[in-house]
C-alpha positions in Angstrom: 62.0 55.9 104.0 63.3 52.6 105.3 61.7 53.3 108.6 58.5 54.1 106.9 58.6 50.7 105.1 59.1 49.0 108.4 56.1 50.8 109.9 53.9 49.8 106.9 55.2 46.2 107.1 54.2 46.1 110.8 50.8 47.5 110.0 50.3 44.9 107.3 51.5 42.1 109.6 49.1 43.4 112.3 46.2 43.5 109.8 47.0 39.9 108.6 47.0 38.5 112.2 43.8 40.4 113.1 42.1 39.0 109.9 43.3 35.5 110.7 41.9 35.7 114.3 38.6 37.0 113.0 38.4 34.3 110.4 39.3 31.6 112.9 37.2 32.5 116.0 34.4 34.8 114.8 32.6 32.0 112.9 32.8 29.7 115.9 31.5 32.4 118.2 28.6 33.2 115.8 27.8 29.5 115.5 27.9 29.0 119.3 25.6 32.0 119.9 23.3 31.0 117.1 22.9 27.4 118.4 22.2 28.6 121.9 19.5 31.0 120.6 18.0 28.2 118.5 17.9 25.9 121.5 15.8 28.5 123.4 13.6 29.5 120.6 11.5 27.5 118.1 11.9 28.9 114.6 10.7 27.6 111.2 13.1 26.1 108.7 12.5 29.1 106.5 13.6 31.5 109.3 16.6 29.3 110.2 17.8 29.0 106.6 17.4 32.8 105.9 19.2 33.6 109.2 22.1 31.3 108.5 22.7 32.6 105.0 22.2 36.2 106.1 24.8 35.7 108.8 27.2 34.1 106.3 26.8 36.9 103.8 27.0 39.5 106.6 30.3 38.0 107.8 31.7 37.9 104.3 30.6 41.5 103.7 32.2 42.6 107.0 35.5 41.1 106.1 35.3 42.6 102.7 34.6 46.0 104.2 37.6 45.7 106.5 39.8 44.9 103.5 38.4 47.8 101.4 38.6 50.3 104.3 42.2 49.2 105.2 43.4 49.4 101.6 41.7 52.8 101.1 43.2 54.1 104.3 46.7 52.9 103.3 46.2 54.5 99.8 45.1 57.9 101.3 48.1 57.7 103.7 50.6 57.1 100.9 48.9 59.7 98.7 49.3 62.3 101.4 52.9 61.3 102.1 53.6 61.6 98.4 52.0 65.0 98.2 54.0 66.3 101.2 57.3 64.9 99.9 56.6 66.6 96.6 55.9 69.9 98.4 59.1 69.4 100.4 61.2 69.1 97.2 59.6 72.1 95.6 60.1 74.3 98.7 63.7 73.1 98.9 64.3 74.0 95.2 62.7 77.4 95.7 65.1 78.1 98.5 68.1 76.9 96.5 67.4 78.9 93.3 65.6 81.9 94.7 68.3 83.8 96.5 66.0 86.5 97.5 63.9 84.0 99.4 60.7 85.8 98.6 58.3 85.3 101.4 55.4 86.1 99.1 56.3 83.3 96.7 56.5 80.8 99.6 53.2 81.9 101.0 51.6 81.8 97.6 52.8 78.3 97.1 51.4 77.4 100.6 48.0 78.7 99.7 48.0 76.9 96.3 49.0 73.5 97.8 46.8 74.0 100.9 49.7 73.3 103.2 51.5 75.1 106.0 55.2 75.0 106.6 57.9 76.7 108.5 61.7 76.9 108.2 63.8 77.0 111.3 67.4 78.1 111.7 70.1 75.9 113.1 69.2 77.1 116.6 65.5 76.1 115.9 64.3 79.8 115.7 61.8 80.6 113.0 63.4 81.6 109.7 60.1 81.5 107.8 56.5 80.4 108.5 53.4 80.4 106.5 51.3 80.9 109.6 49.7 84.3 109.8 50.4 84.6 113.5 54.1 84.0 112.8 54.2 81.4 115.5 55.6 77.9 115.4 53.3 75.0 114.9 51.5 73.8 118.0 49.4 70.6 118.3 47.0 69.3 120.8 48.6 65.9 120.4 51.2 64.3 118.2 51.3 60.6 117.3 54.6 59.1 116.5 54.7 56.7 113.6 58.2 55.3 114.4 59.7 57.5 111.8 61.9 60.6 112.1 60.3 62.1 109.0 56.5 61.8 109.4 54.2 62.3 112.3 50.5 62.4 112.9 49.2 65.4 114.9 45.9 66.9 116.0 45.2 70.6 116.2 41.7 72.1 116.9 40.2 68.6 116.3 41.8 68.5 112.9 44.1 65.6 111.9 47.4 66.7 110.2 50.2 64.8 108.6 53.5 66.5 109.7 56.8 66.1 107.8 60.3 67.1 109.2 63.4 67.3 107.1 66.8 69.0 107.1 67.9 71.2 104.1 71.2 72.9 103.4 71.6 76.1 101.5 75.0 77.8 101.0 76.5 75.6 103.7 73.8 76.7 106.0 71.5 74.1 107.5 67.7 74.7 107.9 64.9 72.6 109.2 61.8 72.3 107.2 58.5 71.3 108.9 55.4 70.8 106.7 51.9 70.1 107.9 49.1 69.0 105.7 45.4 68.8 106.8 43.8 65.5 106.3 40.3 66.8 106.4 39.7 65.9 102.7 41.0 62.4 103.3 38.8 62.1 106.4 35.9 63.1 104.3 36.7 60.5 101.7 36.9 58.0 104.5 33.5 58.9 105.9 32.0 58.8 102.4 33.4 55.4 101.8 32.2 54.0 105.1 28.7 55.6 104.5 28.5 54.0 101.0 29.6 50.6 102.4 27.1 50.9 105.3 24.2 51.9 103.0 25.1 49.2 100.5 25.2 46.7 103.4 21.7 47.6 104.6 20.3 47.5 101.1 22.0 44.1 100.4 20.9 42.7 103.7 17.3 43.8 103.1 17.5 42.2 99.6 19.0 39.0 100.9 16.4 38.6 103.7 13.4 39.3 101.5 14.7 37.2 98.6 16.0 34.4 100.8 12.8 34.2 102.7 10.7 33.9 99.5 13.1 31.4 98.0 13.2 29.3 101.1 9.4 29.2 101.3 9.2 28.2 97.7 11.8 25.5 98.1 10.2 24.2 101.3 6.7 24.3 100.0 6.8 20.6 99.1 7.6 19.9 102.8 4.7 21.9 104.0 2.5 20.0 101.5 3.9 16.7 102.8 3.2 17.7 106.4 -0.4 18.6 105.5 -0.9 15.4 103.6 0.7 13.3 106.3 -1.5 15.0 109.0 -4.6 13.9 107.0 -3.6 10.2 106.9 -5.4 8.0 109.3 -6.3 4.3 109.6 -9.4 5.1 107.5 -7.4 7.0 104.8 -4.3 5.0 104.3 -4.7 5.3 100.5 -3.6 8.9 100.6 -0.2 9.5 99.0 2.2 12.5 98.7 2.3 14.3 95.4 5.7 14.0 93.7 4.8 15.4 90.3 6.3 18.9 90.9 9.4 17.7 92.7 12.6 17.0 90.9 15.2 16.9 93.7 15.9 15.2 97.1 12.4 16.1 98.2 11.0 13.8 95.5 13.1 11.0 96.8 11.8 11.7 100.3 8.2 11.8 99.1 8.7 8.5 97.2 10.3 6.9 100.3 7.4 8.1 102.4 4.9 6.8 99.9 6.6 3.4 99.8 6.5 3.3 103.6 2.8 4.1 103.4 2.4 1.2 100.9 4.0 -1.2 103.4 2.0 0.1 106.3 -1.2 -0.2 104.3 -0.3 -3.7 103.2 0.6 -4.7 106.8 -2.6 -3.1 108.1 -4.7 -4.9 105.5 -2.9 -8.2 106.3 -3.6 -7.6 110.0 -7.2 -6.9 109.4 -7.4 -10.0 107.1 -5.6 -12.0 109.8 -8.1 -11.0 112.5 -11.0 -11.6 110.2 -9.8 -15.0 109.2 -8.9 -16.0 112.7 -12.4 -14.9 113.8 -14.0 -16.9 111.0 -11.9 -20.0 111.9 -12.9 -19.8 115.5 -16.6 -18.9 114.8 -17.1 -22.2 112.9 -16.2 -24.6 115.8 -17.9 -22.4 118.3 -21.1 -22.5 116.3 -20.9 -26.3 116.0 -20.3 -26.7 119.7 -23.1 -24.2 120.5 -25.4 -26.1 118.2 -24.8 -29.5 119.8 -25.1 -28.0 123.3 -28.5 -26.4 122.4 -29.6 -29.8 120.9 -28.6 -31.6 124.1 -30.3 -29.0 126.2 -33.6 -29.4 124.4 -33.9 -33.2 124.0 -30.7 -34.9 122.9 -29.4 -35.7 126.4 -32.1 -38.4 126.7 -31.0 -40.0 123.5 -27.9 -42.1 123.9 -26.9 -42.0 120.2 -27.4 -38.2 120.0 -25.5 -37.8 123.3 -22.5 -39.8 122.0 -22.6 -37.9 118.6 -22.6 -34.6 120.4 -19.8 -35.5 122.8 -17.7 -36.7 119.9 -18.4 -33.6 117.8 -17.7 -31.2 120.6 -14.5 -33.0 121.4 -13.4 -32.8 117.8 -14.2 -29.1 117.5 -12.4 -28.4 120.7 -9.3 -30.1 119.4 -9.6 -28.0 116.2 -9.9 -24.9 118.3 -6.9 -25.8 120.4 -4.8 -26.5 117.3 -5.8 -23.2 115.8 -5.1 -21.2 118.9 -1.7 -22.9 119.3 -0.8 -22.0 115.7 -2.0 -18.4 116.3 0.1 -18.2 119.4 3.1 -19.6 117.6 2.8 -17.0 114.8 2.3 -14.2 117.4 5.4 -15.2 119.3 7.3 -15.4 115.9 6.2 -11.9 115.0 7.4 -10.6 118.3 10.7 -12.6 118.1 9.8 -14.3 121.4 9.4 -17.8 120.0 12.1 -20.0 121.6 14.6 -21.7 119.3 16.9 -24.2 121.0 20.0 -24.9 119.0 22.0 -28.0 119.4 23.6 -30.7 117.2 21.7 -33.8 116.2 21.6 -36.5 113.6 19.3 -35.3 110.8 19.1 -38.9 109.4 17.6 -40.1 112.7 15.0 -37.3 112.6 14.0 -38.3 109.0 13.7 -42.0 110.1 11.6 -41.0 113.1 9.2 -39.0 110.9 8.9 -41.8 108.3 8.1 -44.3 111.1 5.4 -42.1 112.6 3.9 -41.3 109.3 3.6 -45.0 108.3 1.9 -45.7 111.6 -0.6 -42.8 111.2 -1.3 -43.2 107.4 -2.0 -46.6 106.0 -3.7 -45.4 102.8 -0.6 -44.1 101.0 2.8 -45.6 100.1 5.5 -43.9 102.2 9.0 -44.3 100.6 12.5 -43.3 101.5 15.1 -43.7 98.8 18.1 -42.1 100.4 18.8 -40.7 103.9 22.4 -39.5 104.3 24.0 -39.4 107.7 24.1 -35.6 108.5 25.0 -33.8 111.7 23.0 -30.6 111.8 23.0 -27.7 114.2 19.5 -26.4 114.9 16.3 -26.9 116.8 15.3 -30.5 116.3 11.7 -30.1 117.6 11.0 -27.1 115.3 12.5 -28.8 112.2 10.4 -31.9 112.9 7.3 -29.7 113.1 8.1 -28.1 109.7 8.6 -31.4 108.0 5.5 -32.9 109.6 3.5 -29.9 108.2 4.6 -30.6 104.7 3.9 -34.4 105.1 0.4 -33.7 106.5 -0.4 -31.5 103.5 0.8 -34.3 101.1 -1.4 -36.8 102.9 -4.4 -34.5 102.7 -4.0 -33.7 99.0 -2.8 -37.1 97.7 -5.5 -39.6 96.7 -5.5 -43.0 98.3 -2.9 -45.5 97.2 -0.7 -42.5 96.1 3.0 -42.3 96.8 4.8 -39.9 99.2 8.6 -39.8 99.2 10.8 -38.3 101.9 14.6 -38.1 101.3 17.6 -36.2 102.5 21.0 -35.8 100.8 23.9 -33.3 100.6 24.4 -31.6 97.3 27.2 -29.1 96.9 27.6 -28.7 100.6 23.8 -27.9 100.9 21.4 -30.2 102.8 18.4 -31.1 100.6 15.3 -32.5 102.3 12.8 -33.3 99.6 9.2 -34.3 99.9 7.5 -35.5 96.8 3.9 -36.8 96.3 1.6 -37.8 93.6 -1.2 -35.6 94.8 -3.6 -33.1 93.0 -0.9 -30.4 92.8 -1.1 -26.7 93.3 -2.4 -24.3 90.6 0.4 -22.0 89.2 -1.5 -18.9 90.2 -1.5 -20.0 93.9 2.2 -21.0 94.2 3.2 -17.4 95.2 0.6 -17.4 98.0 0.8 -20.8 99.6 2.8 -19.5 102.5 0.4 -16.6 103.2 -1.5 -17.0 106.4 -5.0 -18.4 106.1 -4.5 -18.8 102.4 -6.1 -21.9 100.8 -6.0 -22.8 97.2 -9.5 -24.2 96.9 -12.3 -23.8 99.5 -14.1 -26.9 98.2 -11.0 -29.0 98.9 -10.6 -27.4 102.3 -14.0 -28.5 103.4 -13.0 -32.0 102.6 -9.5 -32.0 104.0 -9.8 -29.5 106.8 -6.9 -27.2 107.9 -6.6 -23.6 108.9 -4.1 -22.3 106.3 -1.5 -21.5 108.9 0.7 -24.6 108.8 2.8 -23.5 105.8 3.3 -20.1 107.3 4.7 -21.7 110.4 6.9 -24.1 108.4 8.3 -21.2 106.3 9.2 -19.3 109.5 11.0 -22.3 111.0 13.0 -22.9 107.8 14.0 -19.2 107.5 14.9 -19.1 111.1 17.5 -21.8 110.3 18.7 -19.7 107.4 17.2 -22.1 104.9 15.0 -21.7 101.8 12.0 -23.6 100.4 11.5 -24.5 96.7 8.1 -25.7 95.4 7.6 -27.5 92.1 4.0 -28.5 91.4 1.8 -29.6 88.5 -1.9 -30.1 88.6 -3.0 -33.7 88.8 0.6 -34.9 88.7 2.1 -34.0 92.1 4.1 -31.6 94.2 7.8 -31.6 95.2 8.9 -29.5 98.1 12.7 -29.1 98.7 14.1 -27.7 101.9 17.6 -26.3 101.5 19.8 -25.9 104.6 23.4 -25.1 105.2 25.5 -27.9 106.7 26.5 -25.6 109.6 23.5 -23.5 110.4 24.0 -20.2 112.2 21.0 -18.7 113.7 
């Protein structure tokens, strides 16, 4: 029995190692083959999902079948051994207590238990056999199980369990050899395998059908999204994905897609508005120039006053067009991140003094003041910063009545550079404050006619300040004035 335990132990160890190898390498092999197939073929997500889960379930079922079959085989083997050992004990007791050694009783027992056995003398000659031909057992092949007690043998394509043991009766030794047919156990094995195979086919069919339907149902929102997205065009940017029936990650995807469409639509509308406004701004000076040229062509060239007026008007409109085109080019370069920004250290106080001096020379109708101008070394683009501040000052000049006051100051507060520009102008309506930096936006068209301007200056100034990691604050009240504060870090990193 100890040798039998060793055999079983080795069988279990072999089974464990085999299972480990299958668990370790079989999934990798399946995954590799699956990926290669997917690279060659184009399948839908439904098919891929169904195939993946079917493969996983098939693998789990395969491992489970191996465990069940192995356990059932071990059980049948032990049951057969137990039956043979029990028969051996009964035969031995029959020989010990039945002194007559009735062959009929032994044969009857052999028929009842459906076993065959023979008893050999010490010299291995037949003492008794249950075989009708009175011959010793013969087998086509005999498989050793590393045990001196049990062997597996085949006779006429039938598998037998053979048991050998030594018995002693009245100081006489005999050898008992029992064979038991395993046809019934083989039948049980075939039935079990058939049941497992049929259940596997049924389960696989159920999983494929159910998985396919479930996947299609779960992925239906994606199909709807694809259909909706395919219908979106430049003329139908208002179309949005339906998120009413979604309550999972697909809802988040749809909402993200809708938000993206909102941004695209806003950008598209802004672009159209930008092109429309730019065309309008260019159309006006072109129309003026064309009108004067037509007048000169008809009769104005012979009139010195008309000729002078026309030349002056054409020159002014050409300057306006040049200014507009330069601003458009600046914003185009800014949008493409190709606008050059040259960084170097400079005295900000010198820049403020320079702007104040130039403003006083240009504008003599307003009072230009500077209350404080702190010495500050700043790291940035001096030319662009001067352009931004000039834009704010020009706006203050345009919208501040004559004899009004304009203040330009710079100071450091809590390690932040504050450049403030304050005027006593007409102010900005509260509803317009959020849009003053939009391109081509102007608060009052009637005022624009009087003061001019394209509505692009503040957009350029805002870009320049943000490029220097700064911010702009506006505080304005109608008919009182406007205060603009530019906030910059002492050490600007761009």
